[in-house]
Structure formats: C-alpha cells, structure tokens
C-alpha positions in Angstrom: -3.6 0.5 8.9 -6.8 1.6 10.6 -8.9 4.0 8.6 -10.7 7.0 10.0 -14.6 6.8 10.0 -15.9 8.9 7.2 -18.1 10.8 9.7 -15.1 12.1 11.7 -15.4 15.9 11.4 -11.9 16.4 12.8 -10.3 15.2 9.5 -8.5 17.7 7.4 -11.4 19.5 5.8 -10.0 19.6 2.2 -10.9 15.9 1.7 -14.5 15.9 3.0 -17.4 15.3 0.7 -15.7 13.1 -1.8 -15.2 9.4 -1.2 -12.1 9.1 -3.2 -10.6 12.2 -1.6 -11.3 10.9 1.8 -9.8 7.5 1.0 -6.7 9.2 -0.3 -6.5 11.3 2.9 -7.0 8.3 5.1 -4.5 6.0 3.3 -1.9 8.1 1.5 -1.6 11.8 2.1 1.4 12.6 4.3 2.5 9.0 4.6 6.3 9.1 4.0 7.4 7.5 0.8 11.0 6.4 0.4 11.3 5.0 -3.2 12.1 6.9 -6.4 9.0 5.3 -8.0 6.6 6.7 -5.4 8.3 10.1 -5.4 8.1 10.3 -9.2 4.5 9.2 -9.3 3.6 12.1 -6.9 5.7 14.5 -8.9 3.8 13.5 -12.0 0.4 14.0 -10.3 1.5 17.4 -8.9 2.6 18.4 -12.4 -0.9 17.7 -13.6 -2.4 19.5 -10.7 -0.9 22.8 -11.7 -3.9 25.1 -12.2 -6.4 22.4 -11.4 -8.0 21.0 -8.3 -6.5 17.9 -6.6 -9.9 16.3 -6.9 -9.7 16.5 -10.7 -6.3 14.9 -10.7 -7.2 12.2 -8.2 -10.2 11.1 -10.2 -8.0 10.8 -13.3 -5.1 9.1 -11.6 -5.8 5.6 -12.9 -6.2 6.8 -16.4 -3.0 8.7 -16.2 -1.3 5.6 -14.8 -2.5 3.5 -17.7 -1.1 5.9 -20.3 2.1 6.8 -18.4 3.6 3.3 -18.0 2.6 3.1 -14.4 4.5 6.3 -13.7 7.8 4.4 -14.3 10.5 6.9 -15.3 12.6 4.5 -17.3 9.6 3.2 -19.3 8.5 6.7 -20.0 11.7 7.3 -21.9 10.5 4.8 -24.4 7.4 6.7 -25.2 6.6 7.2 -28.9 4.7 9.8 -30.9 1.9 7.3 -31.1 1.8 7.1 -27.3 1.6 10.9 -27.1 -1.2 11.0 -29.7 -3.2 8.4 -27.9 -2.8 10.2 -24.6 -3.9 13.5 -26.0 -7.0 11.9 -27.6 -8.2 10.3 -24.4 -10.8 12.3 -22.5 -10.2 10.2 -19.4 -6.9 12.0 -18.8 -5.8 15.6 -18.5 -5.1 16.4 -22.1 -2.4 19.1 -21.7 0.5 18.8 -24.2 2.9 20.9 -22.1 2.3 18.8 -19.0 2.7 15.6 -20.9 6.0 16.7 -22.4 7.1 17.9 -19.0 6.5 14.5 -17.5 8.7 12.8 -20.1 11.3 15.5 -19.6 11.3 15.1 -15.9 11.6 11.4 -16.2 14.9 11.9 -18.0 15.9 14.6 -15.5 15.3 12.3 -12.6 17.4 9.5 -14.1 20.2 12.0 -14.8 19.9 13.5 -11.4 20.5 10.1 -9.8 23.6 9.5 -11.9 24.9 13.0 -11.1 24.3 12.8 -7.3 25.1 9.2 -6.8 22.0 8.5 -4.8 18.3 8.0 -5.4 15.9 10.9 -6.0 14.0 10.0 -2.8 17.2 9.7 -0.8 18.2 13.2 -2.0 14.8 14.7 -0.9 14.9 13.0 2.5 18.5 14.1 3.1 17.4 17.6 2.2 14.9 17.6 5.2 17.4 15.9 7.5 15.9 12.4 7.2 12.7 13.1 9.1 9.5 14.8 8.1 9.1 18.5 9.0 6.2 19.1 11.3 3.7 21.6 10.0 1.7 21.4 13.3 -1.1 22.7 11.2 -4.2 24.1 13.0 -5.8 26.1 10.3 -5.4 26.8 6.6 -2.4 25.6 4.6 0.1 27.9 2.9 0.6 27.7 -0.8 4.4 27.8 -0.4 7.0 27.8 2.3 10.7 28.9 2.3 11.5 25.2 2.1 9.4 24.7 -1.0 11.0 27.8 -2.5 14.4 26.4 -2.0 13.5 22.9 -3.3 11.9 24.4 -6.3 15.0 26.4 -7.1 17.2 23.3 -6.7 15.1 21.2 -9.0 14.8 23.9 -11.6 18.5 24.3 -11.6 18.7 20.5 -12.3 16.4 21.0 -15.3 13.1 19.9 -14.0 9.9 21.5 -15.4 6.6 22.4 -13.7 8.3 22.4 -10.3 7.3 25.8 -9.0 7.2 26.4 -5.3 3.4 25.7 -5.0 3.8 22.4 -6.8 6.7 21.4 -4.7 5.0 22.2 -1.4 2.0 20.0 -2.5 4.6 17.3 -3.3 6.2 17.7 0.1 2.8 17.3 1.8 1.8 14.3 -0.3 5.0 12.4 0.2 5.4 13.0 3.9 8.4 15.3 3.7 6.2 17.5 5.8 3.4 16.2 8.1 0.7 18.8 7.3 -2.3 17.1 8.8 -4.2 19.2 11.2 -3.1 18.4 14.7 -6.7 17.6 15.5 -6.9 15.1 12.6 -6.4 11.5 13.7 -4.0 11.0 10.8 -1.5 13.5 12.3 -0.3 11.1 15.0 -0.5 8.0 12.7 1.7 9.7 10.1 4.2 10.6 12.8 4.5 7.0 13.8 5.0 5.8 10.2 8.0 8.0 9.6 11.4 6.5 9.8 14.0 7.7 12.2 17.3 8.8 10.9 
C-alpha cells in the first residue's frame, strides 16, 4: 500500500518526529486485523504500554517478540522459569514481572476463551462491533476511554484477562482497526476505511 510522505503535516500528530512511530502509523495503526495471532500480539503490546509511552513499547517490540515466542499464545504456554529469568535480565525489553506474568496468563485465557465461545478471539471482537470498524471521525484529541472500551474491558475481565483496563482496551481497539481513529484530515483515514471488510 502507498505510504504517506513523512513531511505530510496532516498526519495524526501523535506519530510525528520519530521514524519508527511514523512508519507504524503509515502501515499498521488502525488497519483491521482479523486473526487471533495479530489480535493477541496487539494485546500483548498494549499490556506493556500500561503506564508507558507507545514510543517506548514500539522501540522494544522486536526484543519482546524474540523473548515471547513471536507473540504466539500456544507457544507461550510452554514458557519456563528459565525463559522468565532471561526475559527479566534483558535490558532490551520492558522488565516488568507483573506484565510478563499477565501476558502468559492472558495467553491461557485466550485459548480457553476460544474453547468456551466456540469461535476465534478476533471473530468475537469483530462480532462485538457488528463486523465493521466503528468510525471515530476524529478531528482533535483522542479520548482515553469510551463507553465501548468500558464494556469490552468488563467483558474480558470477567473472562479472567489481566491488564485489560478500559484505557488499554481502547488503545487496542484503535490499533487493530476495531475503530478507525485517524483524524479525518489524515490520508490514512480513507485508506483504512477501504481496507475494512464488509459484513
């Protein structure tokens, strides 16, 4: 897909000034994802973002991927104490014990969730928004939470997931395309709309 010139001042301003952030904005942010693997990867990244900047997480993404079995939920269930110790000793990652343990816990929750609901985690989330992205029609600042993220947070907490507060879940919705939250003046707004499936 065509990228936006880095000099385009109409881009969503949160990404400007950092090449990796702009590339993420231009290629990934808001693009609808439809697989459990992609949904879980973003959930892991949002878990690590809690209390931190997205820039910090994005710059550590590949180190996290290397330690966390490529963000594969089934593989994470085979993690050992040696894996945990190696992770927490590596300055290239975000060395937070609670978040690491939450990622492993959520991997198990997602697998159990699929078994209980009889459909994929991604399918469940897309059914929850009616199969098409919500349209933020954003023209200014972004909210930290919405009523939809409040409800989704409550649902996932009731299913046993950890680190899934409303702020985390709204960021997850934005990242995975459950909501198109590009500014309407951003060229990616229309591109993302075209990339969405129709129900």
